[in-house]
FITILUM-713918 format. One record per residue (C-alpha): residue number from 0; residue in one letter; z negated, y, x negated. Coordinates in steps of 0.1 Angstrom, whole numbers, plus 5000, padded with zeros to 4 digits. Example, Ala and Ser with C-alpha at 12.3 -4.5 7.8 and 13.67 -1.06 7.14 Angstrom:
BEGIN
NODE   num   residu     pz     py     px
NODE     0        A   4922   4955   4877
NODE     1        S   4929   4989   4863
//
This chain:
BEGIN
NODE   num   residu     pz     py     px
NODE     0        M   4586   6052   3536
NODE     1        S   4605   6021   3547
NODE     2        S   4602   6006   3582
NODE     3        P   4582   5973   3584
NODE     4        L   4612   5952   3594
NODE     5        S   4640   5970   3576
NODE     6        H   4649   5939   3556
NODE     7        L   4658   5919   3586
NODE     8        K   4691   5913   3604
NODE     9        V   4690   5902   3640
NODE    10        V   4719   5890   3662
NODE    11        E   4712   5896   3699
NODE    12        M   4731   5878   3727
NODE    13        A   4709   5888   3756
NODE    14        T   4709   5905   3790
NODE    15        A   4687   5924   3813
NODE    16        I   4651   5930   3801
NODE    17        Q   4633   5899   3786
NODE    18        G   4658   5894   3757
NODE    19        P   4669   5930   3751
NODE    20        A   4634   5944   3751
NODE    21        A   4623   5920   3724
NODE    22        G   4654   5931   3704
NODE    23        L   4644   5967   3711
NODE    24        F   4610   5961   3695
NODE    25        L   4626   5946   3664
NODE    26        S   4650   5975   3662
NODE    27        D   4622   6001   3665
NODE    28        M   4604   5983   3637
NODE    29        G   4634   5988   3615
NODE    30        A   4655   5956   3618
NODE    31        E   4692   5959   3621
NODE    32        V   4700   5945   3655
NODE    33        I   4736   5937   3663
NODE    34        K   4741   5932   3700
NODE    35        V   4770   5909   3708
NODE    36        E   4785   5918   3742
NODE    37        P   4813   5901   3762
NODE    38        P   4845   5921   3769
NODE    39        L   4831   5936   3800
NODE    40        G   4798   5945   3783
NODE    41        E   4763   5935   3793
NODE    42        M   4763   5938   3831
NODE    43        N   4732   5960   3831
NODE    44        R   4753   5987   3816
NODE    45        Y   4766   5992   3852
NODE    46        F   4734   5986   3872
NODE    47        R   4726   6019   3888
NODE    48        G   4693   6015   3906
NODE    49        V   4681   6038   3934
NODE    50        N   4685   6076   3939
NODE    51        N   4712   6075   3914
NODE    52        S   4732   6106   3906
NODE    53        L   4744   6096   3871
NODE    54        P   4780   6101   3862
NODE    55        P   4801   6069   3865
NODE    56        Q   4807   6069   3827
NODE    57        A   4770   6069   3819
NODE    58        P   4752   6036   3812
NODE    59        G   4725   6026   3837
NODE    60        S   4688   6034   3830
NODE    61        Q   4678   5998   3824
NODE    62        F   4704   5994   3797
NODE    63        V   4694   6027   3781
NODE    64        A   4657   6017   3782
NODE    65        M   4662   5984   3765
NODE    66        N   4690   5990   3739
NODE    67        R   4685   6022   3719
NODE    68        G   4692   6020   3682
NODE    69        K   4712   5988   3683
NODE    70        Q   4748   5982   3672
NODE    71        S   4773   5969   3698
NODE    72        V   4800   5944   3689
NODE    73        C   4824   5934   3717
NODE    74        L   4837   5899   3714
NODE    75        D   4851   5872   3736
NODE    76        I   4832   5842   3723
NODE    77        H   4855   5818   3741
NODE    78        T   4883   5828   3717
NODE    79        E   4886   5813   3682
NODE    80        S   4883   5847   3666
NODE    81        G   4853   5857   3687
NODE    82        L   4834   5825   3680
NODE    83        Q   4842   5828   3643
NODE    84        A   4828   5863   3642
NODE    85        V   4796   5852   3658
NODE    86        Q   4793   5823   3634
NODE    87        R   4797   5846   3604
NODE    88        L   4771   5869   3618
NODE    89        L   4746   5841   3623
NODE    90        A   4752   5828   3588
NODE    91        R   4739   5861   3575
NODE    92        A   4711   5867   3601
NODE    93        D   4674   5863   3600
NODE    94        V   4670   5860   3637
NODE    95        F   4693   5848   3666
NODE    96        L   4678   5862   3698
NODE    97        S   4691   5851   3733
NODE    98        N   4680   5847   3769
NODE    99        Y   4713   5831   3780
NODE   100        R   4707   5797   3796
NODE   101        E   4706   5769   3770
NODE   102        S   4734   5751   3788
NODE   103        A   4757   5782   3784
NODE   104        L   4747   5785   3747
NODE   105        G   4755   5748   3742
NODE   106        R   4790   5752   3758
NODE   107        M   4797   5780   3734
NODE   108        G   4786   5759   3704
NODE   109        L   4756   5780   3698
NODE   110        D   4728   5755   3705
NODE   111        F   4701   5752   3679
NODE   112        E   4715   5723   3660
NODE   113        N   4749   5740   3654
NODE   114        V   4733   5773   3645
NODE   115        K   4709   5756   3621
NODE   116        Q   4738   5741   3603
NODE   117        L   4752   5775   3598
NODE   118        N   4719   5789   3585
NODE   119        P   4689   5766   3580
NODE   120        Q   4665   5795   3575
NODE   121        I   4674   5813   3607
NODE   122        I   4648   5819   3635
NODE   123        Y   4665   5807   3666
NODE   124        A   4647   5825   3694
NODE   125        H   4653   5816   3730
NODE   126        A   4636   5830   3761
NODE   127        N   4642   5818   3797
NODE   128        G   4626   5820   3831
NODE   129        Y   4606   5789   3835
NODE   130        G   4600   5773   3800
NODE   131        P   4620   5750   3778
NODE   132        L   4610   5718   3795
NODE   133        G   4608   5705   3831
NODE   134        P   4633   5702   3859
NODE   135        D   4638   5740   3861
NODE   136        A   4642   5746   3824
NODE   137        D   4678   5758   3830
NODE   138        K   4673   5775   3863
NODE   139        M   4684   5811   3867
NODE   140        M   4656   5836   3870
NODE   141        L   4651   5873   3879
NODE   142        D   4618   5891   3874
NODE   143        G   4605   5887   3910
NODE   144        A   4610   5849   3909
NODE   145        A   4586   5845   3880
NODE   146        I   4561   5869   3897
NODE   147        A   4562   5847   3928
NODE   148        R   4560   5814   3910
NODE   149        G   4533   5825   3885
NODE   150        G   4509   5835   3913
NODE   151        L   4507   5873   3907
NODE   152        A   4523   5881   3941
NODE   153        S   4498   5859   3959
NODE   154        I   4468   5882   3949
NODE   155        T   4487   5915   3951
NODE   156        G   4485   5933   3984
NODE   157        S   4459   5930   4012
NODE   158        E   4451   5906   4040
NODE   159        E   4471   5929   4063
NODE   160        T   4502   5932   4040
NODE   161        G   4504   5897   4027
NODE   162        P   4518   5891   3992
NODE   163        L   4534   5921   3975
NODE   164        A   4554   5925   3943
NODE   165        P   4541   5948   3916
NODE   166        G   4558   5981   3912
NODE   167        A   4573   5972   3878
NODE   168        T   4592   5943   3862
NODE   169        T   4560   5928   3848
NODE   170        A   4574   5893   3843
NODE   171        D   4604   5903   3822
NODE   172        T   4586   5929   3802
NODE   173        A   4556   5908   3795
NODE   174        G   4581   5880   3787
NODE   175        A   4597   5903   3762
NODE   176        M   4563   5910   3745
NODE   177        Q   4556   5873   3742
NODE   178        F   4592   5868   3729
NODE   179        A   4588   5894   3702
NODE   180        L   4554   5880   3692
NODE   181        A   4569   5845   3689
NODE   182        I   4597   5858   3667
NODE   183        M   4573   5877   3645
NODE   184        T   4550   5846   3642
NODE   185        A   4580   5824   3632
NODE   186        L   4590   5850   3606
NODE   187        V   4555   5850   3591
NODE   188        A   4557   5812   3589
NODE   189        R   4591   5813   3572
NODE   190        A   4577   5837   3546
NODE   191        S   4552   5810   3537
NODE   192        D   4573   5778   3539
NODE   193        G   4609   5791   3538
NODE   194        Q   4618   5772   3569
NODE   195        G   4637   5784   3599
NODE   196        Q   4628   5771   3633
NODE   197        K   4634   5773   3671
NODE   198        V   4610   5794   3691
NODE   199        Q   4609   5796   3729
NODE   200        T   4591   5816   3755
NODE   201        S   4595   5822   3792
NODE   202        A   4588   5848   3819
NODE   203        L   4567   5822   3838
NODE   204        G   4546   5816   3808
NODE   205        A   4541   5853   3802
NODE   206        Q   4528   5856   3838
NODE   207        L   4502   5830   3831
NODE   208        W   4492   5849   3800
NODE   209        L   4487   5881   3820
NODE   210        Q   4465   5862   3845
NODE   211        M   4445   5841   3821
NODE   212        W   4411   5852   3834
NODE   213        E   4420   5850   3871
NODE   214        L   4437   5816   3868
NODE   215        T   4409   5802   3847
NODE   216        H   4383   5814   3872
NODE   217        V   4401   5798   3901
NODE   218        W   4406   5765   3882
NODE   219        M   4370   5764   3871
NODE   220        T   4355   5773   3905
NODE   221        G   4380   5756   3928
NODE   222        S   4380   5788   3950
NODE   223        L   4411   5809   3955
NODE   224        L   4409   5846   3950
NODE   225        K   4417   5868   3980
NODE   226        R   4442   5897   3981
NODE   227        S   4420   5927   3980
NODE   228        G   4444   5957   3983
NODE   229        P   4431   5985   3961
NODE   230        H   4404   5963   3947
NODE   231        H   4404   5935   3921
NODE   232        G   4400   5901   3938
NODE   233        N   4375   5889   3911
NODE   234        I   4354   5920   3908
NODE   235        P   4333   5923   3940
NODE   236        G   4319   5958   3940
NODE   237        P   4328   5995   3937
NODE   238        Y   4357   5988   3913
NODE   239        G   4389   5999   3930
NODE   240        I   4412   6028   3940
NODE   241        Y   4400   6054   3964
NODE   242        E   4418   6082   3984
NODE   243        T   4406   6118   3982
NODE   244        A   4405   6144   4009
NODE   245        D   4439   6157   3999
NODE   246        L   4456   6123   3995
NODE   247        G   4451   6120   3958
NODE   248        Y   4438   6087   3944
NODE   249        F   4413   6077   3917
NODE   250        L   4405   6044   3901
NODE   251        F   4367   6040   3899
NODE   252        A   4358   6012   3875
NODE   253        I   4321   6015   3869
NODE   254        A   4291   6038   3866
NODE   255        A   4277   6024   3833
NODE   256        S   4244   6042   3836
NODE   257        D   4220   6046   3865
NODE   258        E   4219   6083   3859
NODE   259        S   4257   6086   3864
NODE   260        W   4255   6064   3896
NODE   261        D   4228   6088   3909
NODE   262        Q   4249   6118   3901
NODE   263        F   4279   6103   3919
NODE   264        W   4260   6101   3952
NODE   265        I   4243   6135   3947
NODE   266        F   4278   6150   3943
NODE   267        V   4288   6137   3977
NODE   268        D   4255   6148   3993
NODE   269        D   4243   6112   4000
NODE   270        P   4216   6105   3974
NODE   271        L   4200   6077   3994
NODE   272        Q   4229   6054   3986
NODE   273        A   4219   6056   3949
NODE   274        M   4187   6038   3958
NODE   275        D   4203   6007   3973
NODE   276        P   4188   5978   3952
NODE   277        K   4220   5958   3956
NODE   278        W   4237   5983   3932
NODE   279        D   4209   5996   3910
NODE   280        S   4223   5982   3876
NODE   281        P   4256   5983   3858
NODE   282        A   4259   5945   3861
NODE   283        K   4255   5947   3898
NODE   284        R   4280   5975   3901
NODE   285        L   4305   5952   3885
NODE   286        G   4298   5926   3911
NODE   287        A   4276   5903   3891
NODE   288        V   4254   5894   3921
NODE   289        A   4273   5908   3950
NODE   290        S   4280   5888   3981
NODE   291        E   4314   5893   3998
NODE   292        Q   4296   5912   4026
NODE   293        D   4278   5935   4001
NODE   294        A   4310   5942   3982
NODE   295        H   4328   5951   4014
NODE   296        E   4299   5974   4024
NODE   297        I   4299   5994   3991
NODE   298        Q   4336   5997   3991
NODE   299        Q   4335   6012   4026
NODE   300        R   4309   6037   4015
NODE   301        M   4328   6046   3984
NODE   302        R   4360   6052   4005
NODE   303        A   4341   6075   4028
NODE   304        A   4325   6093   3997
NODE   305        F   4358   6099   3980
NODE   306        K   4374   6114   4011
NODE   307        T   4347   6142   4012
NODE   308        K   4362   6159   3981
NODE   309        T   4396   6170   3970
NODE   310        T   4414   6156   3940
NODE   311        E   4407   6187   3919
NODE   312        Q   4370   6186   3929
NODE   313        W   4367   6149   3918
NODE   314        Q   4386   6156   3886
NODE   315        A   4362   6184   3877
NODE   316        F   4331   6163   3886
NODE   317        L   4341   6131   3869
NODE   318        A   4350   6149   3837
NODE   319        T   4313   6157   3834
NODE   320        Q   4303   6120   3836
NODE   321        P   4310   6102   3804
NODE   322        D   4294   6070   3817
NODE   323        I   4317   6067   3847
NODE   324        V   4349   6049   3839
NODE   325        Y   4376   6064   3861
NODE   326        E   4412   6077   3861
NODE   327        K   4433   6097   3884
NODE   328        V   4462   6076   3897
NODE   329        Q   4493   6093   3882
NODE   330        N   4529   6091   3893
NODE   331        Y   4557   6086   3867
NODE   332        D   4563   6124   3864
NODE   333        E   4526   6130   3856
NODE   334        V   4527   6102   3830
NODE   335        R   4556   6121   3813
NODE   336        T   4533   6151   3807
NODE   337        D   4500   6133   3801
NODE   338        P   4484   6148   3770
NODE   339        Q   4475   6114   3756
NODE   340        V   4511   6102   3760
NODE   341        L   4523   6134   3742
NODE   342        A   4496   6133   3715
NODE   343        N   4505   6097   3705
NODE   344        N   4543   6103   3706
NODE   345        Y   4547   6075   3732
NODE   346        T   4579   6091   3745
NODE   347        E   4612   6098   3728
NODE   348        Q   4637   6126   3735
NODE   349        I   4673   6115   3732
NODE   350        H   4707   6130   3740
NODE   351        L   4730   6108   3760
NODE   352        E   4767   6114   3764
NODE   353        H   4775   6124   3800
NODE   354        I   4738   6130   3807
NODE   355        G   4724   6154   3781
NODE   356        E   4688   6154   3771
NODE   357        T   4665   6128   3786
NODE   358        L   4632   6112   3779
NODE   359        M   4625   6075   3774
NODE   360        V   4595   6053   3763
NODE   361        G   4595   6053   3725
NODE   362        N   4577   6033   3699
NODE   363        L   4541   6025   3709
NODE   364        I   4528   6012   3675
NODE   365        S   4516   6032   3645
NODE   366        F   4513   6021   3609
NODE   367        S   4494   6036   3581
NODE   368        E   4519   6026   3553
NODE   369        T   4552   6017   3570
NODE   370        S   4570   6038   3596
NODE   371        P   4589   6025   3626
NODE   372        A   4624   6037   3629
NODE   373        I   4637   6051   3662
NODE   374        K   4674   6047   3653
NODE   375        G   4692   6066   3680
NODE   376        V   4708   6061   3714
NODE   377        P   4720   6029   3731
NODE   378        P   4754   6020   3717
NODE   379        G   4786   6025   3735
NODE   380        L   4803   5992   3743
NODE   381        G   4819   5978   3712
NODE   382        V   4815   6009   3691
NODE   383        D   4805   5989   3660
NODE   384        T   4830   5961   3665
NODE   385        E   4854   5973   3638
NODE   386        S   4828   5981   3611
NODE   387        V   4809   5948   3617
NODE   388        L   4840   5926   3616
NODE   389        R   4853   5944   3585
NODE   390        D   4820   5937   3568
NODE   391        L   4823   5900   3578
NODE   392        G   4857   5898   3560
NODE   393        F   4881   5901   3589
NODE   394        S   4915   5916   3582
NODE   395        S   4927   5948   3599
NODE   396        D   4952   5928   3620
NODE   397        E   4925   5904   3631
NODE   398        I   4902   5932   3640
NODE   399        E   4929   5949   3660
NODE   400        S   4936   5917   3679
NODE   401        V   4899   5912   3688
NODE   402        I   4896   5948   3701
NODE   403        R   4929   5947   3720
NODE   404        H   4918   5915   3737
NODE   405        A   4885   5930   3748
NODE   406        D   4902   5961   3761
NODE   407        S   4927   5941   3781
NODE   408        E   4899   5921   3797
NODE   409        R   4881   5953   3807
NODE   410        E   4912   5967   3822
NODE   411        K   4914   5938   3846
NODE   412        F   4881   5949   3861
NODE   413        D   4887   5987   3859
NODE   414        L   4855   5992   3839
NODE   415        G   4870   6016   3813
//
């Protein structure tokens, strides 16, 4: 069974998350992804993060997460041979994927017009922080900057804490999803008309996509949403996260039937609360008619109710209530052993040199007729340089010169 994109060749010149994660998706779907790295390698090979006990020879976790199954070609594109190699790769490629700044790509001679001359059918895919137009089109961006500018930080947190950043790189990762979707859409269009084209997405745009409902609500009503801590700013009612007696947490979304709402309050020995007419229907319990005061009141009552029982007691009770939408708040280690995660093969066991066996997020899409291809570990820096250049027609002497140049550049920085 072939993989859905096994007929595609992708050249990736990208760093961090937004670009490489899109390349990862294409690789998992079967595409051949050739990652072109500078002599020092992508800098995120060396980013260690917190609580880090990894051996110095091991790549950082961000690089591992975003780059499995790719080939690595190490080139100095500022040399004649390096640029020539990239040009030959692009002449054969279906997709050129990059999140380098456009001004940098232009200085390298890899702007859209130049690449289009090499290969009129190529999908030239570019992602950046703030969008292709406007005064900040070429401005540098890191994940948190897009989260701040796109508004998400403004509604995350509470009145006491002020704005907070989410606990994950949602701007870059959502940007990568949009980027991959844009590339796939352009490939579908090319299958119809035979034309290559330039496609562009941004982390800022992806933040707006993630908040379509909330932004539209504010723009329609003219009223800003408030930071609501463990609750959603646009769902005034029980919906929220609650602490148990032993410091566990549950997300309570809705009691979709009156019987389940009654059972909730009976369980905490407070049946009179179930009779409150302000919350006696599923629509009301999702905040359809709640005032801010009513919402605050029910949330306070729910907080008190959840603290009367332990996490285990709540788990046992809620499991008997199919009309209550809830979930225990899990930490990352609990996610690793979640039976749904395991049943759907959402994780992938890999063996990393210097590390041994480790787990990572795997392919998350299933197909009935074509099978995605998890093609192995992240590549060592430049491990495919020789084979790729040989396939492009470079002589042994030329290949040796390219590799020697890259090695000498790394030695200057003592990066191995």
